[in-house]
C-alpha positions as CSV (number, residue, x, y, z in Angstrom):
1,M,-49.5,2.5,6.1
2,V,-49.3,-1.1,4.9
3,K,-48.0,-0.4,2.0
4,Q,-45.0,2.4,3.0
5,D,-44.2,0.0,6.1
6,R,-43.3,-2.7,3.0
7,A,-41.3,-0.5,1.0
8,A,-39.2,1.2,3.9
9,R,-38.3,-2.6,4.3
10,T,-37.8,-3.3,0.8
11,R,-35.2,0.1,0.7
12,Q,-33.8,-1.6,3.8
13,S,-33.2,-4.7,2.2
14,L,-31.9,-3.2,-0.4
15,I,-29.2,-1.1,0.6
16,R,-28.0,-4.1,3.1
17,A,-27.9,-6.2,0.1
18,A,-25.9,-3.7,-2.1
19,A,-23.7,-3.5,1.1
20,E,-22.8,-6.8,1.3
21,V,-22.2,-7.0,-2.4
22,F,-20.0,-3.4,-2.6
23,A,-18.2,-4.6,0.2
24,R,-17.3,-8.6,-1.4
25,E,-16.9,-7.3,-5.1
26,G,-16.2,-3.5,-4.8
27,F,-18.3,-0.8,-6.7
28,A,-17.6,-1.4,-10.3
29,P,-18.1,-5.3,-10.8
30,A,-21.0,-5.6,-8.4
31,S,-24.0,-6.1,-10.3
32,L,-27.4,-4.7,-9.7
33,T,-28.6,-7.9,-10.7
34,A,-27.1,-9.6,-7.5
35,I,-27.9,-6.9,-5.4
36,S,-31.7,-7.5,-6.1
37,R,-31.4,-10.9,-5.6
38,G,-29.6,-10.9,-2.4
39,A,-32.7,-8.3,-1.5
40,G,-35.3,-11.3,-2.7
41,V,-36.8,-8.5,-5.0
42,S,-37.1,-8.3,-8.6
43,N,-34.7,-5.4,-10.7
44,G,-37.9,-3.8,-11.3
45,A,-38.6,-3.3,-7.6
46,L,-34.3,-2.0,-7.2
47,H,-35.2,0.4,-9.7
48,F,-38.6,1.6,-8.2
49,H,-36.1,2.3,-5.0
50,F,-32.8,3.4,-6.9
51,E,-32.7,5.2,-10.2
52,S,-28.8,3.5,-10.8
53,K,-25.9,2.0,-8.9
54,K,-24.5,5.2,-8.2
55,S,-27.7,6.3,-6.2
56,L,-27.7,2.7,-4.1
57,A,-24.1,3.2,-3.1
58,R,-24.6,6.7,-2.1
59,A,-27.5,5.4,-0.1
60,V,-25.3,2.6,1.7
61,E,-22.7,5.2,2.5
62,E,-25.7,8.1,3.8
63,E,-26.7,5.1,6.0
64,A,-23.3,4.7,7.4
65,V,-22.6,8.1,7.7
66,Q,-26.0,8.1,10.3
67,V,-24.6,5.3,11.9
68,V,-21.0,7.3,12.3
69,R,-22.8,10.4,13.4
70,G,-24.5,8.0,16.6
71,I,-20.8,7.0,17.4
72,I,-19.6,10.3,17.8
73,G,-22.9,11.4,19.5
74,K,-22.5,8.9,21.9
75,A,-18.9,9.5,22.7
76,L,-19.5,13.4,23.0
77,D,-22.1,12.6,25.6
78,G,-19.6,11.1,27.7
79,G,-17.8,14.7,28.7
80,G,-14.1,13.8,28.2
81,G,-11.4,15.7,26.8
82,G,-10.7,15.8,23.1
83,L,-8.1,12.8,23.5
84,R,-10.3,10.2,25.2
85,T,-13.5,11.2,23.4
86,L,-11.2,10.3,20.3
87,M,-10.0,7.2,21.8
88,D,-13.2,6.1,22.5
89,T,-14.7,6.8,19.2
90,T,-11.9,5.2,17.2
91,R,-12.5,2.1,18.9
92,E,-16.2,2.1,18.8
93,L,-15.9,2.9,15.1
94,M,-13.7,0.0,14.2
95,G,-15.9,-2.1,16.3
96,R,-18.6,-1.8,14.1
97,L,-16.1,-2.1,11.0
98,G,-15.8,-5.4,11.9
99,D,-19.8,-6.2,12.7
100,D,-21.6,-4.1,10.3
101,I,-21.5,-4.8,6.8
102,V,-23.3,-1.2,6.3
103,V,-20.3,0.6,7.7
104,R,-17.9,-1.3,6.1
105,A,-19.1,-0.6,3.0
106,G,-19.7,3.1,3.2
107,F,-15.9,3.4,4.1
108,E,-14.9,0.8,1.3
109,L,-16.5,2.9,-1.0
110,G,-15.4,6.0,0.1
111,G,-11.8,4.2,-1.3
112,D,-13.6,3.4,-4.7
113,P,-12.0,5.7,-7.0
114,A,-14.5,3.8,-9.6
115,R,-17.4,5.4,-7.7
116,G,-16.0,8.9,-9.1
117,E,-17.4,10.7,-6.2
118,E,-15.8,12.7,-3.2
119,S,-16.4,10.3,-0.2
120,L,-18.6,12.0,2.0
121,L,-18.2,9.3,5.0
122,R,-14.1,9.5,5.1
123,S,-14.4,13.6,4.6
124,E,-16.7,13.7,7.8
125,W,-14.5,11.7,9.7
126,Q,-11.7,13.8,9.0
127,Q,-13.5,16.7,10.1
128,W,-14.4,15.3,13.2
129,V,-11.0,13.7,14.1
130,E,-9.9,17.3,13.5
131,D,-12.2,18.9,15.5
132,M,-11.7,17.1,18.3
133,L,-7.9,17.6,18.1
134,R,-8.8,21.5,18.3
135,H,-10.5,20.3,21.5
136,A,-7.8,18.7,23.1
137,E,-5.2,21.6,22.1
138,D,-7.5,24.1,23.7
139,G,-7.6,22.2,26.8
140,G,-3.9,22.0,27.0
141,E,-4.3,18.2,26.1
142,L,-1.4,18.3,23.6
143,A,2.0,18.4,24.4
144,E,4.1,21.6,23.5
145,G,5.0,21.9,19.6
146,V,2.2,19.4,18.7
147,S,-0.6,21.0,16.7
148,P,-3.6,19.3,15.2
149,G,-2.1,19.5,11.9
150,D,0.7,17.5,12.7
151,A,-1.1,14.7,14.5
152,L,-4.3,14.5,12.1
153,P,-2.4,12.7,9.1
154,A,-1.2,10.3,11.7
155,I,-4.5,9.4,13.0
156,M,-6.3,9.6,9.7
157,A,-3.3,7.3,7.7
158,A,-3.9,4.8,10.8
159,T,-7.7,4.7,11.1
160,V,-7.7,4.4,7.4
161,G,-5.0,1.7,7.8
162,F,-7.1,-0.1,10.6
163,E,-10.1,-0.2,8.1
164,V,-8.6,-1.7,5.1
165,L,-6.2,-4.1,7.1
166,G,-9.2,-5.0,8.4
167,A,-11.6,-6.3,5.9
168,E,-9.4,-9.2,5.5
169,D,-8.4,-9.6,9.0
170,K,-10.9,-8.7,11.5
171,A,-8.0,-9.0,14.0
172,W,-7.2,-5.5,13.0
173,L,-10.1,-3.9,14.1
174,S,-10.1,-5.6,17.7
175,E,-10.2,-3.4,21.0
176,E,-6.5,-4.9,21.8
177,A,-5.1,-3.8,18.3
178,I,-7.2,-0.2,18.6
179,D,-5.5,0.6,22.4
180,G,-1.9,-0.4,21.4
181,F,-2.1,1.9,18.5
182,W,-3.0,4.6,21.2
183,E,-0.9,3.3,23.6
184,L,2.1,4.2,21.2
185,V,1.0,7.2,20.0
186,L,-0.4,8.8,23.2
187,P,3.1,9.7,24.4
188,G,3.8,11.6,21.8
189,L,0.5,13.8,21.7
190,A,0.5,14.3,25.1
191,G,4.0,14.5,26.2
192,G,4.7,15.1,30.0
193,R,0.9,15.9,30.8
194,E,-1.6,13.7,32.2
195,Q,-2.5,11.3,29.5
196,P,-6.1,10.0,29.6
197,V,-6.3,6.2,30.0
198,P,-8.2,4.1,27.4
199,V,-11.6,2.8,28.7
200,G,-13.8,-0.4,28.0
201,P,-13.3,-3.6,28.3
202,P,-10.5,-5.0,28.7
203,S,-8.6,-2.0,29.7
204,T,-5.0,-2.1,28.4
205,G,-1.8,-0.2,27.9
206,A,-1.7,2.1,31.0
207,S,-3.4,-0.7,33.2
208,G,-0.3,-3.0,32.4
209,H,-2.5,-5.3,30.5
210,R,-0.9,-7.2,27.5
211,V,-1.7,-5.8,24.2
212,V,-2.8,-8.6,21.2
213,R,-1.4,-7.0,18.1
214,P,-3.0,-8.7,14.9
215,A,-0.6,-11.7,13.9
216,R,1.5,-10.9,10.4
217,P,0.1,-12.0,7.4
218,T,2.0,-14.9,5.9
219,D,2.9,-15.5,2.4
């Protein structure tokens, strides 16, 4: 049992160290030596748990998937409509991207062509966004003439954009930035129907609070 606990801790240390290196350097430049050093173990210990850099990257992404599934599950337990649930989840997810290196690395690895693998994490996120939009459509939340297929590209492009920009400036991942996005997009999605109001501190948009935008990059 002691050996199993030690092995589990070593594996988690390697995943976290790998996430830090992958997020900082990208997949191709990342070295297994740097990862093992970051985890405080030998290269031999790394290879005991992971046969290759690709298998280690896959483990990072799979752990990030579990975190995102937990975020989605929590939002679904709230019992709100499709749009409300989608807003709450994007806010929570972007916050985790700023605070959780494994989640951030999981998304960044999914967009790294050097891996040569399909992104499990982005695929799951896209499928879930589409599911919530269909739920909103079934609940009569979408404006007349707006379909899930119309809304999906815009929401996916925005969330991936926040993810990429947030890697350089966490202001892009703030609640204010995400609520500002929804404040802008929601009227087009919901039209004249009763619109769900973003929740969570601080409330913005419909409550009249000022939305703080990320500063523009300077040359």
